[in-house]
C-alpha positions as CSV (number, residue, x, y, z in Angstrom):
1,M,147.9,139.7,41.1
2,C,149.8,141.7,43.8
3,R,151.1,144.3,41.5
4,N,148.2,146.4,42.4
5,I,149.2,146.5,46.1
6,H,151.1,149.7,46.8
7,T,152.5,151.3,49.7
8,L,149.7,153.4,51.3
9,H,151.7,154.8,54.3
10,N,153.0,158.4,54.5
11,F,151.1,160.0,51.6
12,E,149.5,163.3,51.5
13,P,146.5,163.1,51.3
14,A,146.1,160.0,53.2
15,A,145.1,156.6,51.6
16,T,141.5,156.7,50.7
17,D,139.1,153.9,51.8
18,D,138.9,152.8,48.2
19,E,142.7,152.4,48.1
20,V,142.6,150.4,51.4
21,Y,139.9,148.2,50.1
22,A,141.6,147.4,46.8
23,A,144.9,146.5,48.7
24,A,142.8,144.1,50.9
25,L,141.1,142.6,47.9
26,Q,144.2,142.0,46.2
27,Y,145.7,140.3,49.4
28,V,142.8,138.0,49.8
29,R,142.9,137.1,46.2
30,K,146.5,136.2,46.4
31,I,146.4,134.0,49.6
32,S,143.0,132.3,48.6
33,G,144.4,131.8,45.0
34,S,141.0,133.0,43.7
35,T,140.0,136.1,41.9
36,K,136.3,135.4,42.2
37,P,135.3,133.0,45.0
38,S,132.6,130.3,44.6
39,Q,129.1,131.0,46.1
40,A,130.0,128.7,48.9
41,N,133.1,130.8,49.8
42,E,131.8,134.2,48.9
43,A,130.7,135.3,52.3
44,A,134.0,134.2,53.9
45,F,136.0,136.0,51.1
46,E,134.0,139.2,51.5
47,R,134.3,139.0,55.4
48,A,138.1,138.6,55.1
49,V,138.4,141.5,52.7
50,A,136.4,143.7,55.0
51,E,138.4,142.7,58.1
52,I,141.7,143.1,56.5
53,A,140.8,146.6,55.2
54,H,139.5,147.4,58.6
55,I,142.9,146.3,60.3
56,T,144.9,148.1,57.5
57,R,143.1,151.4,58.1
58,H,144.1,151.0,61.8
59,L,147.6,150.2,61.0
60,L,147.9,153.2,58.7
61,E,146.5,155.5,61.3
62,D,148.9,154.2,64.0
63,L,152.0,154.3,62.0
64,V,154.4,157.3,62.4
65,S,157.1,158.7,60.2
66,N,159.7,161.4,60.4
67,A,160.0,161.5,56.5
68,P,158.0,164.2,54.8
69,P,154.8,162.9,53.2
70,K,155.1,161.5,49.7
71,N,153.2,162.9,46.7
72,R,151.2,160.5,44.6
73,E,152.1,162.0,41.2
74,D,155.8,162.1,42.0
75,E,155.8,158.4,43.0
76,A,153.7,157.5,39.8
77,A,156.3,159.3,37.7
78,K,159.1,157.5,39.4
79,A,157.3,154.1,38.8
80,H,156.6,154.9,35.2
81,A,160.4,155.8,34.7
82,R,161.4,152.4,36.3
83,A,158.9,150.7,34.0
84,V,160.5,152.4,30.9
85,V,163.9,151.3,31.9
86,R,162.7,147.7,32.7
87,F,160.4,147.1,29.7
88,G,161.4,150.0,27.1
89,T,158.9,152.4,25.6
90,A,155.4,151.3,24.5
């Protein structure tokens, strides 16, 4: 479930709201143990996702780095290379 949470800090361009929301959703799914909450828990689930996304956005805005910004395409290529080594070719 948490494989979809990726580092969002220090990228150019900055993380989008969709990326932040997706990370918050994966986090709430992981800690709640549920990918789809029951109707009784749906409001609490969605509220948690919204609040975590909000706090995550503030965190990303406040973090500073002396390193040059990372490039998404370069990072994706590195991840793909690691996957080939780990799992072999498809």
